[in-house]
C-alpha positions as CSV (number, residue, x, y, z in Angstrom):
1,X,27.1,-30.0,-13.4
2,X,23.8,-30.0,-11.5
3,X,20.6,-28.6,-13.0
4,X,18.7,-26.0,-11.0
5,X,15.1,-26.9,-9.9
6,X,13.7,-24.9,-12.9
7,X,16.0,-26.5,-15.3
8,X,15.0,-30.0,-14.0
9,X,11.4,-29.2,-14.1
10,X,11.6,-28.0,-17.7
11,X,13.7,-31.0,-18.8
12,X,11.1,-33.4,-17.2
13,X,8.2,-31.5,-19.0
14,X,10.0,-31.5,-22.2
15,X,12.9,-33.9,-22.8
16,X,14.0,-32.2,-26.0
17,X,14.3,-28.8,-24.3
18,X,16.2,-30.7,-21.5
19,X,18.8,-31.7,-24.1
20,X,19.0,-28.2,-25.3
21,X,19.6,-27.0,-21.8
22,X,22.2,-29.7,-21.2
23,X,24.0,-28.6,-24.5
24,X,24.0,-25.0,-23.7
25,X,25.1,-25.5,-20.1
26,X,27.8,-27.8,-21.3
27,X,29.1,-25.1,-23.7
28,X,28.4,-21.8,-21.7
29,X,28.5,-23.2,-18.1
30,X,25.8,-22.6,-15.6
31,X,24.2,-19.1,-16.1
32,X,22.4,-17.5,-13.1
33,X,20.1,-14.5,-13.1
34,X,21.3,-11.7,-11.1
35,X,19.1,-9.3,-9.2
36,X,18.2,-6.2,-11.3
37,X,19.8,-2.9,-10.3
38,X,16.8,-1.2,-11.9
39,X,14.0,-0.1,-9.6
40,X,10.6,-1.7,-10.1
41,X,9.2,1.7,-11.3
42,X,11.8,2.1,-14.0
43,X,11.4,-1.5,-15.1
44,X,7.7,-0.9,-15.4
45,X,8.1,2.3,-17.4
46,X,10.6,0.5,-19.6
47,X,8.0,-2.2,-20.2
48,X,5.4,0.2,-21.2
49,X,7.8,2.0,-23.5
50,X,8.8,-1.3,-25.1
51,X,5.4,-2.7,-25.5
52,X,4.2,-3.3,-29.1
53,X,7.1,-1.6,-30.9
54,X,10.5,-2.8,-32.1
55,X,13.3,-3.2,-29.5
56,X,15.6,-0.8,-31.5
57,X,12.9,2.0,-31.6
58,X,12.0,1.5,-28.0
59,X,15.5,1.7,-26.9
60,X,15.8,5.0,-28.5
61,X,12.7,6.2,-27.0
62,X,13.6,5.1,-23.6
63,X,17.0,6.6,-23.8
64,X,15.4,10.0,-24.7
65,X,12.9,9.6,-21.8
66,X,15.8,8.9,-19.4
67,X,17.7,11.7,-20.7
68,X,14.8,14.2,-20.0
69,X,15.2,13.0,-16.3
70,X,19.0,13.3,-16.2
71,X,19.2,9.4,-16.4
72,X,17.1,8.5,-13.3
73,X,13.5,7.4,-13.9
74,X,11.4,8.2,-10.7
75,X,7.7,8.8,-10.2
76,X,8.5,12.4,-9.0
77,X,10.5,13.2,-12.2
78,X,7.7,11.9,-14.4
79,X,5.1,13.8,-12.6
80,X,7.3,16.9,-12.8
81,X,7.6,16.8,-16.5
82,X,4.8,18.2,-18.7
83,X,3.0,15.7,-20.7
84,X,4.5,17.2,-23.9
85,X,8.1,16.6,-22.7
86,X,7.3,12.9,-22.1
87,X,5.6,12.6,-25.5
88,X,8.4,14.4,-27.3
89,X,10.6,11.3,-26.4
90,X,8.6,9.5,-29.0
91,X,5.6,8.0,-26.9
92,X,2.0,7.8,-27.9
93,X,-0.5,9.7,-25.9
94,X,-1.8,6.4,-24.4
95,X,1.6,5.4,-23.2
96,X,2.3,8.8,-21.8
97,X,-1.0,8.5,-19.9
98,X,-0.2,5.0,-18.7
99,X,3.3,6.1,-17.4
100,X,1.8,9.1,-15.6
101,X,-0.8,6.8,-13.9
102,X,2.0,4.4,-12.9
103,X,3.9,7.4,-11.4
104,X,0.8,8.5,-9.6
105,X,0.1,5.0,-8.2
106,X,3.8,4.7,-7.0
107,X,3.5,8.2,-5.4
108,X,0.1,7.3,-3.7
109,X,1.2,3.7,-2.6
110,X,4.8,4.0,-1.3
111,X,4.6,1.0,1.0
112,X,3.1,-1.2,-1.5
113,X,5.6,0.0,-4.1
114,X,8.5,-0.8,-1.8
115,X,7.2,-4.3,-1.2
116,X,6.8,-5.2,-4.9
117,X,10.1,-7.1,-5.3
118,X,9.1,-9.5,-2.4
119,X,5.4,-10.0,-3.3
120,X,4.1,-13.1,-4.9
121,X,3.3,-12.6,-8.7
122,X,-0.4,-12.8,-8.2
123,X,-0.3,-9.9,-5.7
124,X,1.7,-7.9,-8.0
125,X,-0.5,-8.5,-10.9
126,X,-3.6,-7.7,-8.7
127,X,-2.0,-4.4,-7.6
128,X,-0.7,-3.2,-10.9
129,X,-3.6,-4.1,-13.1
130,X,-5.8,-1.7,-11.2
131,X,-3.9,0.9,-13.0
132,X,-5.5,1.9,-16.3
133,X,-3.2,0.9,-19.2
134,X,-1.5,-1.8,-17.3
135,X,-2.4,-5.4,-18.0
136,X,-1.4,-8.8,-16.9
């Protein structure tokens, strides 16, 4: 079984971690990440929802939020909902404001938003941290 470049670099940097990687790979086989079917916007909204609260509570809140949008999280749907409807999912005023600003950015910057999956991390961080409430 061959290691990926990432696994090899980690094993070189930390031999103990390398042994753990080898043991897991031997037991589970090679695991590879698959491309997310979630849009960048939905992933970012989810990240805002999940920030600083338990995963179980965040999951409930995110499900409620998705339910308010018939299961599809888009900038247009966020901007079409009254702030009170977004907050009623269980979000704080600060998170509601951040999510709305995120939706406004995606609406105002469709070309840049479409490029997010292909951009280097540094460019993504630079673009998104210009939005109040979004940090590195």
